[in-house]
C-alpha positions, -999 to +999 in steps of 0.1 A: +613-403-212+620-366-209+608-347-178+597-311-172+592-288-142+555-288-131+540-259-112+507-255-092+484-226-099+499-207-070+534-208-086+548-234-062+568-262-078+555-297-078+571-330-087+586-332-122+564-347-148+575-373-174+570-364-210+570-385-242+606-386-256+594-388-292+579-353-288+600-335-262+634-350-267+645-350-304+674-333-321+667-298-334+667-295-372+672-258-378+668-261-415+634-278-412+621-253-386+632-224-408+615-239-439+582-245-420+583-211-403+588-194-437+558-213-452+536-203-422+546-166-425+540-166-463+506-181-458+496-152-435+503-127-463+472-113-480+490-104-513+467-074-519+495-050-529+489-034-562+505-006-584+492+012-614+509+005-647+510+029-677+476+018-689+460+023-654+471+059-649+446+086-659+454+112-686+481+110-712+460+111-743+480+139-758+517+144-764+529+168-736+549+190-759+564+191-794+589+164-805+616+190-815+625+225-807+620+226-769+654+213-758+638+187-737+638+149-741+612+133-763+580+123-746+548+109-760+527+107-729+526+119-693+518+083-683+553+072-691+571+057-661+598+083-661+573+111-658+560+124-625+527+106-617+533+081-645+528+044-643+550+020-624+572-006-642+574-041-628+555-031-596+537-056-574+502-068-583+478-090-563+490-126-560+489-155-536+519-163-515+504-196-503+528-225-500+523-261-489+544-282-465+535-318-457+520-328-423+550-349-413+573-319-417+549-296-397+547-321-369+585-326-367+591-289-367+568-285-336+586-314-319+619-297-326+608-265-310+592-282-280+624-302-275+646-271-278+625-251-253+626-280-228+664-284-231+668-247-224+645-249-194+620-226-212+591-251-211+571-261-181+537-277-172+510-261-150+484-281-131+452-266-116+450-234-135+412-238-140+407-231-103+418-195-105+401-185-137+387-162-151+409-138-132+439-119-146+457-113-113+464-150-103+475-158-139+498-127-140+514-137-106+519-173-118+536-162-150+557-137-131+570-165-109+576-189-137+590-163-161+605-135-141+622-119-171+588-110-185+595-127-218+569-135-245+550-165-231+529-190-250+502-210-231+490-242-247+456-252-236+435-284-242+408-266-261+392-232-266+389-220-231+369-187-228+379-183-191+416-186-200+413-162-229+395-137-207+422-141-180+451-132-203+433-108-226+447-077-210+481-092-200+510-081-222+533-107-238+509-137-232+495-158-261+471-187-259+470-216-284+452-249-283+471-282-285+454-288-318+463-254-333+498-246-320+524-245-347+562-241-351+559-203-356+540-198-324+567-217-305+595-199-324+580-165-314+576-175-277+606-173-254+588-195-228+561-221-232+536-231-205+517-263-213+486-270-192+486-305-178+453-314-194+467-304-228+497-327-227+478-359-238+463-341-268+496-326-278+515-359-276+486-377-294+487-351-322+525-353-327+532-390-324 
């Protein structure tokens, strides 16, 4: 079994807590994490970019000037790509960037990131946070004690907790995800991870 530091809501350190080795103590697979993270980032793209081709640009029904005698290059329309205000060649058009990655890979990528954060002492467990919510000050003081560097911190809760969301809503650098929704990209973007004690069972059950 792996173990992590556990803190009380006032920031004082309690006894270490045992964690499931299959989730929090596996070898990091950087290639897998990168692949899953790229898929998650691509799936967030809207793909609404669009450019006008020659047929979409208005005007151009008439030859701009005579074919010969002007000393200029030959042009048949002001909508040609080389003309100012003309159409765009090979420009982007609306498309879907969606990619799929199987469930086993997504789960293992999460386990890799959790194990990495725990090995680097960047993951801890907090017990009794519900007793101080919904207030921002106690949560800010707790995070300042656990993460004095002020790094980006991810809080993993058991479920959608409106009190917790209200408590961290105006605190910079804090993100809340549920044990059922947290993904490898969330963990990759967070320098420190705080897992609420009541969320541990759900997290381990989801990933085993």
